[in-house]
N, C-alpha and C positions, 0 to 999 in steps of 0.2 A: 683365483687370478682375475685381475681386471681385464675383461675382454676388449674394452676400448683401447687400453694400452697395447694389448697384443696386436689388434687390428691396425693400430697406428704405425706399425712397422711395414705395412703394405699400402696404406692409404692415409692421406692427411687427416689427422684427428678432426679438424674443423669441418670435414665433409661427412662425418659419421653422425647419423641421426639416432640410430638405435642398433642393438645387437640382441638377438634372442635365439635360444636353442631351436634347432630345425630338423625335421625328419625323424625317422625311427631306425637309423642304422644300428647294426649290432656290434660294430667294431670301433670306428672312429667317433669322436665327439664333434658335432657339426653345429654351426651357428649361421644364421642369416644376418648379414650386415646390410642395413638399410641406409642409403646415403640421402643427404638432404634433398628434399623435394618428394621423397617417398616412392618414386617410380623407378629407381635404380637400385640394384642389389648386387652383393657379392657373397660368396660362401667362404667362411673361415672354418678351418678344421684343425683339430689336434689329432695328429696321426698316432695310432696305437702302436707304440714301438715294442710292446710285448708280442704283438702279432707280426709286425713288419720290422724285422731285426736290422735291415739296411734301408731306412727310409730315403736316403739319398738316391738309391737305385730306383725306388718307386717314383721319385720326382723326375729323374732323368728319363725313365721309360715314358712317363706321362707327357713330358715336354716333346719327346721325339714323336710319340703317337699323335698328339693333338696337332702338331705342325703338319705332319703327313696327311692326317684325316681332313684338315682344313683345305689342303690343296686338292684332295680328291672331291670334296664337297663342291668345289667350284665347277666341276664337270657335270654335276647332276642336274637333271631337269626338274626334279622335285626339290623343295626347300629342305635343306639338311643343315643343322647347326651343331657346332663342335665346341664343347667346353674348353676354355683356355686357362693355362696357368698364369696367374698374375704375380710377377716377381716382387720380392721385397724391395725397399728403397735402395738397398745396396746392390741390387741386381741378382741376388741369389734366388733360387727357386723355393726357398723355405726360410724360416727364422727359428733358431733354437734358443729357447729361453734359458735364463740362468739355472733353472731347476731341471734343465735338460729335456723338457717337453719340446716336441717337434711340431711346428705350426706351418700351415700353408694357406694361401688364398687362391681360389679359382673363380672363374666367372659364373654368373647365375643366368640360366636360360629363361628369359622373361616370357610371360604369357603362355606357359605350358603347364601341364599337369601329368601326374602318373597315377597308376592304379595298382592295388595289391593283388588283384585277380582280374581276369578278363570277363567282360560283361556282354560281349557280342562277338559274332563270328568275324565281323569287320575288324574289330580290335585285335583279334587273334591273328588274322592275316597281316595286319600292320606290324605287329610285334615280330612275327616271323620274317617279314620283309626287311625290317630294320636290322635285325641281327644278321640276316644274309648280306645286306649292304655293308655293315661293319666288317664282316669277315672278308668280303670281296675287296674292300678298300685296304684294310690293314695287311692283308696277305699279298699285296704287291711288294711288300718288304720281305726279306728273308727272315726265317725264324730266329736266326742268331743275331738279329738286329736289336734284340731286347734281352735285358738281364732277367734271370729267374729270381723273383722277389719272394716267393714262397716255395721252399723246397718240399717236394712230395705232395704238392697241391693237387687234389683230385685223383691221387694215386690210391684207388680204393683199398687194395690189400693193406696198405700202410695204416689206414684208418681202422681197419678191422683189428690189426695188431695192437694199436693204441687202445681200442675199446677193450680187448681181452685183458690187457694189463690193468686198465682202470677198473674193470669188473672184478678182477681178483683182489684189488686193493680197496674196493668200495666198502663202506660201512654195511654191516649185515642187514640193517633195516631197509637199505636200498634194494638189496638183492631179493628180499622177501616181500617187497611191495607188490601186492596183487595187481595193481594197475599196470605194472611193468611186465606182467606175464605175456601180454600181447607182443610187446617190443622184443622181449627175449626169445619168444617163439618164432617171430619173423626172422630174427638174426640166425637162429638155428636152421631154419628151413632154407635160407638162401645164401648162406655164407660160402658154399662151395662154388658159387658162380661169380664171386666178387672180382675175379681177375679177367673177365671176358675182354674188356677193352685193352688191358695191359698186354694180354696174350696177342691180340690182333696187332697191337703196336709192335711188339717184339717180332712178329712174323712179317712185318712190312706192309700189312693190309691197311693200317691206319697211320698215315704220316704225321709227323709233328709239324704244326703250323703255329701261327700267332693267335692267341685267344684273348677274349676279354677277361675271363676267369670268374665273373660274378654277374652274368646278365639276367638277374632276376627281373621279372616283369616290371617291378616298380623302379627299375633303373632305366626304363625306356620312357622318354617324354613324348607326350602328345600335344600338338598345337591346340589351344582352346577353341579356336575358330574353325579350322579345317578338320579337326579330329583325326589328323594323320600323324603317324610317328615321325618326329623330326630330330631326335637326338638320343644317343646312349651315353649315360653318365657313369660316374664311379669307376674310374679307370685305374685304380690302385693295382689291380691284379693282372694287368696285361703282361703276358709272358709266353714263352713257348709251351705248347701243349696240344691236346687233341680238340678239334672243333666240336667233337661229340660231347665233350664236357659242357660246352656252352649251350649246345642244342638241348641237351638233357636238362640242364639247370633252368633254362628259359621255359621249357615245356612244363616241368614239374611245378614251377612256381606260378605259372599263368593258368594252367588248366585244372587247378583245384579251386572251384568256385567259392568255397567257404573261406579261403585264405588260410593263413598259417600262424598268426600271431595271437597275442593275448585276447581272451574273450571267445576264441574259437573252441568248440567242442571237438576234440580230435576224432571222435567216433563218426562225425559227419563228413570228414574229408573223403573225397573221391576224385578220380581222374576223369575229366570230361573229354571223351574221345572226339566228339564233334569239334570242340574248340581246338584240340590238337590237330585235327585234319586241316583246318584252315591255317593254323600256325605253320605247320610243316609245308603246306602249299606255298605260303608266302616266302618261307625261307628258301626252298629249293628253286622257286621261280627266279630268285635273285642270285643265289650262291650255288645252285646245283652244278654249275660248270667247275666248281672247285673239287667236286667229289666224284669218285667212281661209283659205279653201280654196287660194287662190293662194299664200299664204305657206307652207302645208304643202308645196307643190310644190317648195320650195327646201331641204327638210330633207336630201335626199341631198347636195346641193352643200355644205351646211354640214358634214356629217360628213366628206366627202372633204377639203374645204379646211382644216378644223382639223387633221387629221393632216398634210396636206401643208405647211401653214403652220408647224406646230411643227417639222417636219423642217428647214424653211428656217432657223428661228430657232436651233435647236441647231447646225446646220452653220455658220451665220454666226458664232456665238459661238466655235466650234472654230477657224475660220479667223482670227478676231480675237484669239485667245490666251486664250479662256475667261474673259472679263471680266464676264459677266452671270450665268450660272448657276453655282452651286457644283458643284465636281467633287471626286471622290475619287481619280482617276487621270487622267493627261493626255489620254487618248483617249475619256473618258466621253461627252463631247458628240458626238463622231463616232458612237459606237455608239447613243446616243439618237436621233440623226438617222436613221441607217440603219433603226432599228426603226420610226420614224414613216413613212418612205418605203415600207417593206415593207407596213405597215398600209394606207397610202393606195392602193397598188396592189391590195391585197386588196379594199378598198372599191370601187374602180373596176371590178374584174372582176365584182363582184356587184351592179352598179348597177341592173340590171333587176329583180332580186328586191327590192332596197331600195325602189325606186320602187313596186313592186307592194304591198309592205307598207304604205307610207304612203298609197297610194291607197285601200286597204281601210279605213283608219282616218280618212279625211277627214270622216266623219259627226260626229266629235267637234268639228270646227271650226265657227266661226260662219258 
């Protein structure tokens, strides 16, 4: 498809200088639109409707969230920038092509950068503070203010069921792949604890709030000059859920210094507890008032389960033929899964230290 023709539904064709693929997202197709002069940009995306069955709900959630977050940002003493939905010429929040592909345009946050892992304790603190600010802002709205765009998202027992089904259906050579023995062993050792967060939710210990859903560390933008976190992007998955999902996903993605994508040796993955200490300090300093002391007691479980869950999801997709996550080589989801399971084991081995860190910081909580 001609990207300039697609983009022209949102911005005048005469203002477009170039369009190029952008970023390394695993779900949507993303393009950077450069406007004439070269110093202004927008983001054009094809929304993956295999993943997001109701993309209109995604866009309505995003519009509602960004307007609210922009109002909250005006109250902040620190600079905070909110990505905006840029409507099509007809005023709609998206454009659907004749081939039924679903397109949107959102603003580009200029003069910022993101990182695939955390390289200093200051960065870790900033990431935690940014997620805490997001949670504090967005949860001024009631949880029912947003539609659920991904049913069962981060409900870990459901991912285990999906894995078991995929495992039974997988080709025999996958099951007998020696490199997967580590992953399968990790799943066997920890599967009995997969429902820790869901049980706490059912017992009323962990309340449902509004979450980002995908606050990987590379979705947090840093100002290139001040080196402070100034934005959280990729708002597709805003919906009701447990803030613990976000805390765990942010920590497991940021506190693995070797990263988690192509070129990483999964055997080298480990959880950096010192980085985690600074990250959770930043988070609770900003958002601790949202949480009770009892809720804080489940942060370890969240960090472990988000790594374990993502390993399940990657391995399930690998067994199913790589239909969910984008890949660049056939075994990429296998190695993504192995990285997450290695990380989960590292988190588990350091559970006493992680619990101790959280206990020391509970004074931030209400």
